[in-house]
BASE-676896 format. One record per residue (C-alpha): residue number from 1; residue in three letters; x, y, z. Coordinates in Angstrom, 3 decimals, decimal comma. Layout:
# residues N
ATOM  num  residu        c1        c2        c3
ATOM  NUM     ala         X         Y         Z
...
# end
This chain:
# residues 117
ATOM  num  residu        c1        c2        c3
ATOM    1     met   -12,646    -0,011    -2,759
ATOM    2     thr    -8,972     1,310    -1,969
ATOM    3     his    -9,127     3,107    -5,208
ATOM    4     leu   -12,201     5,318    -4,750
ATOM    5     leu   -10,314     5,855    -1,215
ATOM    6     met    -7,176     6,866    -3,101
ATOM    7     ile    -8,943     9,507    -5,458
ATOM    8     thr   -10,712    10,544    -2,236
ATOM    9     ala    -7,086    10,420    -0,599
ATOM   10     tyr    -6,264    13,137    -3,813
ATOM   11     phe    -8,795    15,363    -3,722
ATOM   12     ile    -8,226    16,034     0,640
ATOM   13     his    -4,863    16,530     0,105
ATOM   14     ala    -4,615    20,263     1,872
ATOM   15     his    -5,731    17,498     5,108
ATOM   16     arg    -1,876    16,016     4,876
ATOM   17     arg    -1,638    13,332     8,170
ATOM   18     trp    -5,229    12,029     6,420
ATOM   19     his    -3,828    11,819     2,768
ATOM   20     ala    -0,690    10,139     3,195
ATOM   21     ser    -1,692     7,377     6,143
ATOM   22     ile    -4,136     6,727     3,415
ATOM   23     met    -1,984     6,717     0,494
ATOM   24     val     0,779     5,054     2,309
ATOM   25     ser    -1,958     2,395     3,329
ATOM   26     ile    -2,779     1,403    -0,235
ATOM   27     ile     0,828     1,212    -1,678
ATOM   28     ile     1,808    -1,224     1,443
ATOM   29     ile    -1,625    -3,267     0,443
ATOM   30     asp    -0,728    -2,898    -3,375
ATOM   31     thr     2,871    -4,248    -2,948
ATOM   32     gly     0,947    -7,232    -0,355
ATOM   33     phe    -1,836    -8,268    -2,447
ATOM   34     pro     0,697   -10,342    -5,328
ATOM   35     phe     2,067   -11,924    -2,048
ATOM   36     tyr    -1,754   -12,892    -1,031
ATOM   37     leu    -2,498   -13,775    -4,852
ATOM   38     tyr     0,876   -16,148    -4,719
ATOM   39     leu     0,032   -17,845    -1,425
ATOM   40     thr    -3,757   -18,972    -2,222
ATOM   41     his    -3,547   -19,508    -5,983
ATOM   42     asp    -2,589   -22,575    -7,532
ATOM   43     trp    -0,194   -20,843   -10,523
ATOM   44     trp     1,556   -23,590   -11,456
ATOM   45     his    -1,619   -25,323   -12,989
ATOM   46     arg    -3,049   -21,771   -14,075
ATOM   47     leu    -0,146   -20,338   -15,655
ATOM   48     ile     1,679   -23,586   -16,957
ATOM   49     glu    -0,946   -26,643   -17,227
ATOM   50     lys    -3,310   -24,854   -18,980
ATOM   51     glu    -0,773   -22,557   -20,577
ATOM   52     glu    -2,085   -18,410   -19,614
ATOM   53     ile     1,728   -18,201   -19,212
ATOM   54     phe     1,668   -17,283   -23,205
ATOM   55     ser    -1,842   -14,991   -22,587
ATOM   56     phe    -1,193   -10,977   -23,775
ATOM   57     leu    -3,258   -10,036   -20,969
ATOM   58     leu    -1,516   -11,819   -18,433
ATOM   59     trp     1,542   -10,127   -19,571
ATOM   60     met     0,083    -6,304   -20,268
ATOM   61     his    -1,041    -6,750   -16,507
ATOM   62     phe     2,196    -7,379   -14,936
ATOM   63     ile     4,231    -4,633   -17,460
ATOM   64     leu     1,099    -2,468   -16,134
ATOM   65     ile     1,580    -3,297   -12,208
ATOM   66     ile     5,246    -2,714   -12,178
ATOM   67     thr     5,006     0,458   -13,883
ATOM   68     leu     2,691     1,482   -11,456
ATOM   69     tyr     5,245     0,228    -8,672
ATOM   70     met     7,576     2,414   -10,272
ATOM   71     phe     5,696     5,299    -9,887
ATOM   72     tyr     4,632     4,342    -6,587
ATOM   73     ala     8,515     4,951    -5,948
ATOM   74     met     8,241     8,065    -7,905
ATOM   75     gln     5,562     9,379    -5,814
ATOM   76     val     7,286     8,748    -2,310
ATOM   77     his    10,420    10,027    -3,243
ATOM   78     ala     8,999    13,203    -4,579
ATOM   79     ala     6,770    13,254    -1,057
ATOM   80     leu    10,051    12,986     1,425
ATOM   81     arg    11,597    16,014    -0,805
ATOM   82     ile     7,978    18,033     0,013
ATOM   83     ile     8,520    17,172     3,318
ATOM   84     arg    12,266    17,444     4,031
ATOM   85     his    12,761    20,229     1,971
ATOM   86     his     9,870    22,151     1,301
ATOM   87     asp    10,772    21,767    -2,825
ATOM   88     glu     8,016    23,585    -4,968
ATOM   89     glu     9,011    21,723    -8,060
ATOM   90     ala     8,724    18,287    -6,239
ATOM   91     arg     5,125    19,012    -5,265
ATOM   92     val     4,316    19,721    -9,128
ATOM   93     asp     6,055    15,916   -10,054
ATOM   94     his     3,831    14,558    -7,006
ATOM   95     lys     0,998    16,301    -8,238
ATOM   96     ser     1,172    14,708   -11,715
ATOM   97     gln     2,619    11,810   -11,054
ATOM   98     ala    -0,906    11,264    -8,677
ATOM   99     arg    -2,557    11,149   -11,559
ATOM  100     gly    -0,576     8,900   -13,644
ATOM  101     ile    -1,039     6,559   -10,558
ATOM  102     ile    -4,773     6,697   -10,287
ATOM  103     leu    -4,654     6,360   -14,411
ATOM  104     leu    -2,018     3,496   -14,310
ATOM  105     arg    -4,301     2,056   -11,225
ATOM  106     thr    -7,266     1,911   -12,834
ATOM  107     leu    -6,191    -0,157   -15,934
ATOM  108     val    -4,460    -2,131   -13,140
ATOM  109     leu    -7,764    -3,300   -11,719
ATOM  110     met    -9,350    -3,412   -15,173
ATOM  111     thr    -6,636    -5,943   -16,500
ATOM  112     gly    -6,945    -7,723   -13,196
ATOM  113     ala   -11,131    -8,141   -13,651
ATOM  114     leu   -10,256    -9,591   -16,817
ATOM  115     leu    -8,370   -11,897   -15,614
ATOM  116     val   -10,184   -12,976   -12,434
ATOM  117     asp   -10,440   -17,236   -13,232
# end
């Protein structure tokens, strides 16, 4: 559901308040989700006892998440440059990073769905 909301926010970029509030909310949700999973699942059993720590899919998912977080950081930095300095180059960066984030988030959701136990 949040993925569709993110795509919607991408297309309503002209409404800056809505766009920014939706995107910031999704970034906060995505950042907090690993903590939720850590607190609600038995990771020792799954990763160590079932030996899923050696799974290529798990490591690919982890690397995609780290990449997504790096894109989020670059996206926020570009947005702040747009807001503070009205930087047109930052606007181009922000738009291309947004496309990358949508693609990366799609891959994270797909690999996460494959890892659901």
